[in-house]
N, C-alpha and C positions, 0 to 999 in steps of 0.2 A: 786779737780778741775781737775784733770788728767783724772779722769772718765768721765767726761763731755766733753772732747775733743772728745771721741769715736763718739759723736752725731754731730759732726760739719760736714759740707756740704760746700766744698771749691767751692763758687759760682764766684768767681774772674776767675777762669781757665776755667769755663764751657762756652762753645758755644752756640749762639741761637739755641733752639730747645728743645726737649723733653729729660728728663733723668729721671732715676729712682734709688733709693738708698734704701738699706734694713737695718735695724736696729733691734737687738735682744732685747726683753724687758723681763727681768728676775727677780730673786729675789733681786739679786744685784742691780739692777736699783730702784726697790722700797726701798731697804734699803738707798741708798743715799738720796731719798726724805722723809726720815723718815715716810713712811707711814705705819708702823707696826701695828698700833693700829687699823685699819679698813680693810686693805689690806696686806694680809699674802703672798704674792708673786705670781707668775703666770708665765705663759710661752706664750708669745706673739711675734709676729713679726709686726714691724712698716713698712710700704712700704710708701715712698714719691714719687710721680710722680711729678716731677719739670718741668714746661714747661717756658724757658727763652726767652722772648721777648726784643724788642728795651728798652721800657719804664718801664717795670714790669717783675716779676716772679710770676707765679700761682703755688702753691704747694699745692697738694691734699694728704692728710695724710689718708692712709687706715691701720687700726690696727685690727689685729685678732688674737684670741688665747683664753686661759682661764686665769682667776684670781683666785686666792683662796681668799674668804670671810668667814666671821662670820655670821650664820644665826642669825637675830634679836630675833627669837622665842627660839630656843633651843640651842644658842651659839654654834652650831656644826659647824667646817669647812667644807666648798664644794667648789667645782669647777663650777665656773659661766662663761660660755661661753659667749665671749665678741666680737663684731664687731662694728666699728665705722669708718665713713668717713667724714672727714672735710676739708675746704678749706681755705686757707690762700694767701693773696695776700701781695707780696713785691714789693713797689712803690720805684721807684729812686728818691732822693731828696737832698737837701743841707746838711742834718743831719738825724742821726738815732733817730726814736721815733715811738711810737704806736700810730696810728691814730684812730682805733676803735680795738675792739676785734679781727677782723679777717683782718685788713690792717697795715701794718708797713711800715716805710719809711726806707730805708737804702741809704747808698752814694753808687755811682758808683765804688769805691774803696774799699768797704767793702770786706774784703778777704775770710769771711766764716760766716756762719749762725749757730747757734746752735739751734737743733730741740728738745733735751732733755725736756725741761720745756713745750713746746707745746705737745708733746706724753703725758707726765704725766698729764696735764690738760684734753687732749681729753678723756684719760682713765678714769678719775674721773667723767667726765661728762656722760659716758657712763655705769657707775654703777648705778644701781637702787637705789632709796632714801630707798626703804624697801627691806632689804635682807632676803629673806626666803630660806629654804633648800628646795630642790625639792622634798623631802619626805612630807614635810608639807604644800606644796601649795594647795592640795585639802582640808586640814583642815582649811582654812583661816575663821576666825569668820566673822560675819554679821558687827559688829563694824569697821572691816577692809575696808569696803565699804561704810561706812555713809557717808563720806564727798566727795565722788565721786560725781561728777556733780553738786555740789553746789557752789554758789558764795561765794569765798573767802573774797573778799574786794570789797568797790564801791568808785568810784572817789568822792572827797569832793563837786567838781562843781555840779555834777549829783544830790548828797544828797541834797545841797542848793537848787537847782532848783526845786526839788520835795517837798522840805518843803515848800517853799514860794508859790508855786502853791497851795498846799493843804490849806496853810494859807489863802489866797486870797479867794477861794472857799469856806471855813467854814465860813469866815467873811461876805461873801457874803449871805450865806444861813441862818446865824444868823439874819442878818439885815432885811431879808425880812420876816423871820417867827416870830420874836420875837415883840410884840407890844410895848414895852418899847422904842425900838429903833426908832420907829416913832415919840413917844412924844420927844425925845431928838432931832430928825431931826427939828421937829416943832420948838423947841426952838432955835436951832441953826440958823435957817432961820431967826427968829426975830432979832437977834441981826445984 
């Protein structure tokens, strides 16, 4: 927990206006979050641009540097250049809560905010799902690109609408072409 205090921003002392804070992100940072199985360290710098206003604070996280990843194909470690910038809004309210993934509510007397977890999450989001060593990028298989551009899922509502439309049109077509339907319709009319 003492390590996390290094990533605190004392917001209660800040005057209104723009402020900038810089935090190192290195192997010790990643070890604290137990990310060793997929992220083997790195050397990054997180710069937080904080704009304090009367009713809220806007924080822009700019993270850049390199992380050490393991290639999914060759299992070799390689340095991956990483850059990301994300925006978080801290609104003042009666209690501390997460409103959405990028809007947090804090009280006016909140002494500090800790940005370590957010920095970690933004780094994870910036790492590609498929980690390929730069030496093997040219050798990517065609099957690596098979799923690109394809529809992964469809809405149940849309599927139900399409299937009922198809059923209605096929019933109408069957009724008009099949002479047995005509006979059944005549029997139905007699009743």
